[in-house]
N, C-alpha and C positions, 0 to 999 in steps of 0.2 A: 503521664498522659491518662487525664480523665475520660473514660467512656461515654459522658457525655457530650464531650466536644470534639473527640477523636473520630475521624472518618477511616475506616480501614476498606480496603481493595483485596478481594482474594482470587485469583488464577490459577485454576485448575480443580475441580471439585471431584475429582474420582473416588477410587476407594477411602481415600487416607485424606484427602482434601476435603472431601464433603464434611465430614464428620468435624474436624478442626474446624473449619469455617461457621460450623455450628455451634460449637461451643464460644466462638467469639461472639456470635448473633444474641444467643442465649444473653452472654455478658452485661450487653446493651450495648454494644457498638453500633452504630452505623455502619452497615456494610455491604459494599458494591459486589458482584461477584460476573465471573465470567468463565465460561468453559467452551473448547470446542465443542461439544454436542451437547448443547443447550438443556438438552432435557435431564443431563447430570446435576445440573443446577435449579432446576426447577422446584423440588423439596423445598432448597434454603428460601428462592424466592418466597415459596407458599408461606414461610415462617416472617416474610418481611424483608429478608433481603432484596436489592435494587440488580435486577439484570443489567447487564453492559453488552451492547451489541461488540465490542472491540477490547482488547487489553487496554487502549489508548484511552478510550470512553471511561472502564473503572476506575484506572489512576487517577485523572485527571486533578480531582479535588482531595484525593486521598494524603493523609498524613502518614499513613502506615500501608506497605504493600506487602502480600503473603504470595509468595507464589510456588505452588507443587506440581511441575509437569515431569514428562516420560526420560528424555536421555538430554545429555548435555549438550548436543545441535539443540535440542529446543530453549534449554536455556541459555543459549547465546544468543539465538537468534530474537528470541522475546527481549532481553536486556539490551543488546549491543546496536542491533540493526537501527537504520537510519531513525523508524518511526518507534524504536523499540520503548521499553519503560524508564530507561535512562534519560532519553530523550521527552519523553512526555511528564513525567511524576512532576512534582510542583520544587521548588528549591527546600530543602531542610527537609523531606520527605525520608522515611525509613523504608529501604526493601530487604525484605528477609526471603530468602531461598530456602525452602523446605526441601526441593529434591534433594537424592544423593547423585551428586556430580563429579564434577574434575575439581581436585585444590587449585588447579593451575588456573582456570577459568574460574573460580572463585577469587582469585585475589585481580585478575583481569576485573572483575564488575567490580570490588572491592574500590581502586583505584581509580576507574573510570569515574564512579561515584563522585568519590570526593573531589574530583578536580569539577565535575558541574555543580558542586553543592549540596550534595546528596549523601546519604548513609548506605551504605550496604553492607552485607554479612551473611555468611552462609550458615546455615541452623537446619541441615537433615536431622532426621526424629529415626528412630525407634521404638518397636512398639508393638507395632502390626495394627492391623485394623479394632482387634479388639481393644489397643491401647487407644486408637485413637479413640475410639466412639466413648470411652469411659474416661478418656481426657486426662490419661493419666502416661501420656509418651514420655519418652525421653529426650530432649532437644541436646545437639552438640554442635556449640556453636562456635564460630569462626570469629571472636571477638571476647573484648574483656568484660569483666563484669562492670567496671566504668560505662562501658560501651552502649550495653545494652539495657541501664538502667531506664530511662526514659521510656522503654519498650519491656520492660518487665512484665507487670500487668497482663498485658496483652499475651505473653508467650506464656504466666501461668493460667492460660486459659484453658490449654490444653495438654500443657507437659507439667508433670507432677516433678522432674528431675533436670536441672540445667545444669549443664556441664559447659564452661567457656575455656575453650583452650589458647584464647591470647592472640590471634593473630588471624586475617586472611584466610580462607584455604585450611587452616588448620582445624575446621569442625568437619569438612569433606574427609580429609586424612582422616581423623578419629573416627568417622563413620564407616569408611571404609576398612580401618580394623577389626570394628564389630562385625563388618562381613563376612570376614576372612573367618574371624570365631565362629560366626553361625555357619559357614559355610562347613565347617570341620564338623560341626555339632551336626548339622544336618548327614552328613554321610556316617556321622557314629550311630545316630541315632538308626538311619537305614540299614546299615551292617549289623548291628544290635537285635533286630526284628527279624531279619532275614537270619541269623543263626541261631536264632531262638525257635521261630518257625519249624528250620531243617530236623531242628533235635527233639521236636513235638512239647514244645512247652508250650503252658496257655500264655498269648502275648501280653494280654493287661496283668495276667500276674507279672509276669516277667517283667512290663515298664512300672508297677509300682512300687517292686524289687530297687530297679535304679535307682529309680526318684529315693528310694528312703536311703542312697551310698551318695558314693564318693562320683557317681556316673549320672547323678544328678543334672539336668540343664533344662533353660526353658523348652527348648523343640521338645526333647522326652517327655514335660508336665507338660504342654499345651498344643503340639502340631501331632505327635505319637496318635494319640485318643481319636484324632479325626482321622488318619491315616488307616488306623484299626476300624474304624466306621463306615471306609470306602467315601469319604467325604475329601474330597479334593476343590469344594468350592477354594479361591484364592481369597486369601485375607491381606497375602502378597505375593503376587503372578511371578512365574519363574520367567518369563523373560527380562523381567526387573530385576533379578537378581544375577542373572547372567549380565545384564549390563554393571550391576555394581561389582561381582568378582571380576570380571575383565578392565575395569575400572583400576581396582587394587592391583590384580597383576602387570598391570601395565605402569602403575607407579614400583613396583616392585622391581619389572626391567630395569626403569630409571636408573633406581638403587643400587641395583646390582646385588639382588639379593634373591633366595629361592622361597618359594611356599609352598611347598607339595601338598599339605591341607589343601590350601585352595585351589591350585592346579587340579588337583582329583573332584573339587566338588564344580568348578566349573565343566569339566569332562562331562561329567554324568549330568548336570544341567543340561546343557548343549546337548549330548545326546539327546534328552527328555524333550526339547522344543524340536529336533528334527522329527521327532514322532508325533506330532501334534499335540507338544503338553505346553506350549507358549502362556496359554491363558489360565491353567490350572495353576491353585497353589502351590508353593514350595514342598509340602508335604507330598507330593506326588511322586518326587523321588523314590518310595518305595514300590512306584510299580515298576522301576527298573528290574528288581528282583522278584518277580511275580511270573507266573506263565503268562505265555502269550496271549492264551483266553481270558486271563484277569485285566492285561494293558486292554486289548479288544475292549473289552465290555465298559471298561474306565471310558472309551472314545482315542484310542492311541492305535493308532497304525505302525506297526514295526516295518511293513513295506517301503514305508518313506524313508525310513533308514538303510534299509537293503539296496533300494533304487539308487541313493543318493552313493553309495558304497560303492555299488558298481562303476555309476558313472563320474565319480569325479577320480578312482583311480586311486584317493589320497590316503584311504585303510582307514577314515575316520566316520565319515558318513555326517559330519557336518554342514555340506554345503556350502562353505567356505574356501575361498581361496587361499593358497598355501605356497609358501615358496619351496624349493627345493628340500631344501635343509628341516624342511616342518612337516614331520607325520603324524601327530595327534591334534586333537581337537580343544589341546588346551588352552591356543589362543598366545603361545608364547612361541620365542625360537627355542630350541634345544640342541647339546652337542648330540656330538653321536651315539653318545651313550643312553640317551632316548628313543627308548623305539615302541614306546607303547601311550596307551591314555590314560593308566588309573593311577597317576603321580610319580611314576618313576621305580615303582618293584620289579624285582625281578621275579619270573618266572619259568616254571619249567617247562617242559615240551607241549605236557598237555593243558596248559593253561592260556589260553589267545587273549584273556585280557578285555576289558570291555568293548563290546563287540563283536566279540567273538563265539559267542555262545547263542545257538539258534535259537532259544525260545525267550532270549531277554540279555539283557545286556550283566546282570549278575547271578542271574539265578543257575544255582549249581544243582538243582535237583535232576529228576529224569528228562 
C-alpha cells in the first residue's frame, strides 16, 4: 500500500499509541485518530491528523485500522459490538490490534473479519514507551509473512523487528510468553538490588557489573536506572502489566502448566496495585523492598493493603474475591500445598512471605 493513497485510522493514542501513530503520520499517511480522552490525541491533530468524534467515524474510509486500547473487554466491545469496527470498516480493510489481549479473542475477531470480507490480525508490540518513541518496537504478529505483505510498510514505520507466528491468536500467545519472561526479570532486578543494598554495595556499580555478565537483561539495563533515580513515571503501567500477567496465567491454567515466576510477579504487582501503584511504571516494584517511608514518599500507602487484609480475610490484601481454595493473590487456584503468595516456596517460621513484613512486602531490614 502506497502512503500516497492509503488512509489509516488509529484508535487509542495513549502512552504507546500516540508515538506509534506519530510515526505513521510522519511517513506521509493520511491519518484519522480517536481517543476516549481527546486531549491525548491533540498533539497528533496539531501535526496534521484528522480528529474523529467516534471510532466508527475514524474508520469509515480507512484502508488500515490500528487499535491500541487497555483491556480485552475494550477490544471485544470495540471490534464486535453491533456498531463496532468490524461492522463499520469498509470491505477489504485491514484491522490490526496492537493491544496485548486474549489469544482466543484475537481468533474470534480474525474469523469474524474474514466472514465480513475484511482482514484482521493481532499484532501486540514490545519495547515500551522508549521503543515506541524511537520507532524501534518489536511487532509480534498473529499472521503469516504473506498475510502482512500489503501492510508491511506501515508496520515498519514504528517496528524495527517483525515476528510472524503464523495464525490468529499466536501473536498474543507469543506476547504473553514475552511478558512472562519480563515478569521474572522484573522480580530478579528488584531482588538483586535489594540484596545489594542490604549488603552495603554501591547499587549503580552492582547494576553495571550485572549488565556485564550473564545476569544482563533489558530490565537491568533500561529500568533499573530509573528505579535507582526514584523515577517511577510509567513507560508501561503497573495495572496493564497485571492484566498481561493475568492473561498469561489464565492460558497456563488452561494448558495445565505451572508458571511460578509469573505467579510471583503477579502477586507482587497485585500488591503494588493495592497500595496505590496502579499507574506507576513497572520499575516501581522496587518500592516493595524499601522502608515504608520511602514508599510513602513515592505516593504509596501501605494502610490500603493493611485495611484490605483485615477486611477481606483472605490473607492476600488484594481486595479481590477468592474461592475457599484460593488463599493468595496470584490469580490462580492452587492445591493445599500452596499457602503463600511468593510463588510456592517453603519458608521457616520466621518468614511470613509477601505481606508478612511490617514495613513492606519484601524488606528484611530493621
